[in-house]
Every structure is written in C-alpha cells, then in structure tokens.
N, C-alpha and C positions, 0 to 999 in steps of 0.2 A: 756369365753364368756357366754355360757348358751345357745348360739344362734346356733342353727344347720347349719345356712345359712353360717357357717365359711366355711363349707365344698366345698361349690360353688366358695369361694373365692381361696381355697386352689387349686381345680379342675384347675382352669382357670391359675394360677399362674405357677402350674406343668407343664403345655403344654409349656408354654414359657421356661423354664428351661431345660425340654428335646429338645425342636428345638435348643436351643442355644449349648446344649452339644454335641447334635448329630454333630450339625455344625462344633464344635471345635474337636470332636474326629474322626469322618470318613474321608475318604480319597476320597472327592469330589471335584470338579473344584471349584476356591476358591470364583469366582462370584457367583455362585449359592450357596454355602455354606452362603454367606453373605446375600445374599437375604433372604432364609428361615429364618436366626436367627433375621432379622430385621424385617421381616413382621409377624413371628409367632409371637416373643419375644413383639415387639410392641400391636399386639390384643392382647393378653394374658395378658399381666400387664394394659393395659386400662381397660379390663374387671373388672381383679381383683379389681383393685381400686376402680373402681365404685361400683362393690359388695359389699366391704368394708365398703367404706363410706355411700352408699345411703341406703344399706339395712341391715347392721350387725351393724355400729356405730351410724345412725340417724333415723333409722325405725325400725319397730317391726320385729318379726320374721316371714318368710314368711308362708302364707297361708299354702303350703304345708306341711310346717314341723311341724305347727300347730297342723292339720289334724291328721299325723303321731302320735303325742305325745298322741292326744287321742284316736284313733283306736290301738296301739300298746302299751297302758298305762304298761299292766302288763309284756311285754318283751321288753321296750323301749330300754335298755341300749343292750342288745343283737341285737336288729335290727338295729342301728345306727352304731354297730361296723361293721356288715356285710355291711351294705350300705355305709359305708367310704370306707372299701376296695374295692367295685364292681366299686367305683370313681376312685382310683388309678389302677384299672385293665383298666378300660375305657380309661384313660388318656395313657396308654401305647399301648394300641389297636390303637386309634388314633393318636399316633405319629409316626405309622408306615409309613404315606404319608410323614412325614419329611424326614424321612430314604431314602422312594422313590425317592423324589426330590433332596435330596443331591448326591444320585448316580447316578445321570444322567449324563452321560460320556460327553457329547457335551461342549468342553471347554470355548465356550462363549455363551454369552445370546441372545436365538432367540427369533424370534416375540412371540412364544406363552410365554415367559418368561415374554415380556412388557405387552401382554395379562392379566398375571397374575396378574402382579402389578397393571394394571387398574384397575382389578375385585377387587382386595384388597381394595384400594381407594375406591372403589363405597360401598363394604359392610360395613369396618369398619367405613367410613363418615356416611352410612344409618344408621350402628346401635347405631352410638354416638347420629345421631339426635333422633333417637325415643326415646332414654332413656333419652335423655335430656327435651323430649317435655313431656313425661310421669311425669318427677318428677317436673317439672314446674306446671303440671295440679295438681298432688297429694298435691303441697303444698299450693295451693291457697284455704283457709278454705271455700267460695263459691262454691267449686267443691265436698265436702263432699257428698258422695252417688252417685253421677253423673258419667257417661261413657265417657272415654275421644275417641272426635270424631273430632279431630282438627289435622292438620297436617299430617304425613305419619298413626297416626290413624284411619283417614277417609277413608283410602283405604285398611287396613289389621287390624285384631284385635290384631295382634302379629308380627308386622314389626320388632321387635327388634329380635325375632325368625328367621323371613325369612331372615336379613342380617346377622346373624349369621352362617345359613347354606349355606348362599351363600358365605361366607369365605372360606368355606371346598374346593371350586373347585378350590382355587386359586391354592393349590398346587397339583391337578390334573392337571394343565395346566404346572407348574413348573416341573413336573415328565415326560413328554412327551419325550419319547426316553430313558428314563431309564429303565432297564430290569425287574425293579420291577413297573412297571407304574398299572401292573394289580391289584396292592394292593390297589391302591388310592380311587377308588371309595368307598369303605369300609367306611372310615370318612363322608362325605355326606350320606350315605344310612343311615348308624347307627344313624346321628345325626338326620337325618328325619323321623327315626322310633320313636327316644327319644322325639323329639318333638310333633309329630302326636299321638303318642298313650301311651306314659308311664310319662315322667316326664315332659314335656313341658303343649300343650296346654289342656289336660283333668284336671288334679287338678288346674290350674290356673284358668280354664273357672268354677269349680265347686265351686269356692273360689268367683268368682265374682258374680255369681248367687245366693249365700249366701248372699252376702253384698248389690247388687244392684236389685237382682230380675228382674222385668217385663224390666225394661230398659237394662239390659244387654242380657237379651233374644231377644228383638227388634234389639239388636246391634247385634246377632248373625244370625237374619232373614237377614240382609241387609248389612253387611260387611264380606268381603273375611275372612276366617279364617287365610292363612297364606301369599300366594303372592299377592301382593298390587293390587286390580283391583278396577273399580269406583263401588260405593255401588250402590246397590238396591234399587225401592221403596220400601219403609215401607210396603207398602198394594199390594205387588205382591208376 
C-alpha cells in the first residue's frame, strides 16, 4: 500500500490469529478456550478492520510514520524492516497471556471469568465508541484544525488507548488459578509503557501540537492524558 500503517493492521489481526490458534492447539478446559478465542478474536479483528478502513484505506498515513519517513529517510527501509520484526515479537510476547488463560485448569467458568467477560465488554464498547466519536469529528469539514473535546474525548485525551489497555486485564482475570498467571501482568504493563512512553501518546501528541498548536496545548492542560476524569478549569 505504501502506507506503513498497514503494520498496525497486521499487528492487531495476528493477535487474534494467535489466540484462536492457541485455543485450538492447547489442552485446556473447553469453556475457557472458547472464551479466550472469542474475546481475543473479536477484539483483534474489530481493531484491525477499523485501522484498515479508517486509517489505511480512507485516511492519510499516520503522522507517526510520516515523521519516521522524515527522520530516517537515509535508512528508511532498514528501519521499517526491524520495526516490523519488532511488531511480530511484541505479538508473541503479548499472546503469552492467552496461553496462561487457556491453561487455567479450572474445568468450569468461575466468577472471575464472568468478571473478565464484563471487563471485556466495557473495554471493547468503550474503545469502539471513542473511535467512532473521533471519526465523526474528523469527517466534519468545520472541525478542521480543531481539537475533539466531545463525548469520551472530553474526559481523556486518549480514551481509545485507555480502553485498549483496559482490555488486556481481561486475560489476567481469565488466568486466575492458572500455574502461569504470573505471566499475565506483563501484557498490560508492556502496553502501558508503549502507550505512555513509546508509540502511543508522545508521537501522537507531538503531531497534534504541530497541526493544532495552542488549542491542543490547552487541551493538554485541562484534560487527563489517559484515564478518563473530569476536565480541569482552563485557568487552573
């Protein structure tokens, strides 16, 4: 496609493929294998389809990748090669939570499993709403150069990232009772670090400041970066 954002589509889709493959290949209780496959698969393919349609097919290349093209112009192909390999490695690392949950020996679903399903519903619905609200805002010509402050975006500068991170705690709950439960916090911790320090908030907000300037700086002063909370007074 010529759009490096396709790696985000592949990253998302591969997680669903891994979850389903592990659910089929591993010897865990059937109910939990089914839950992991359905939850991880639906989350994965929803996100992948959203990124493919909204970002790759209908939108311009993500500002993060545009910046990489500028900053790594002399060694762009080498950079992207290793960057794409890193995405595959990250998928494998995150997918360990699926393994831990599937190998939970409890034969029947426990209350923690139902809590996990409830958490999954909240996180996926929340992320879907945030994505839809931002897409609707960006499509309106009158909003060009403005900052989305409506809906969930009034309470968090990155509600989509928040709900994506929250989603990973689903598998921590599903793995309670598994001999590998100690592995599961790794996924939400890694995702939080990536969101806060690496590929999430820093490059996204740098791009937003370039395009929206003081309007976005004011948004930063008044609105929580990740966890939804009531906005502060602009003068405080």
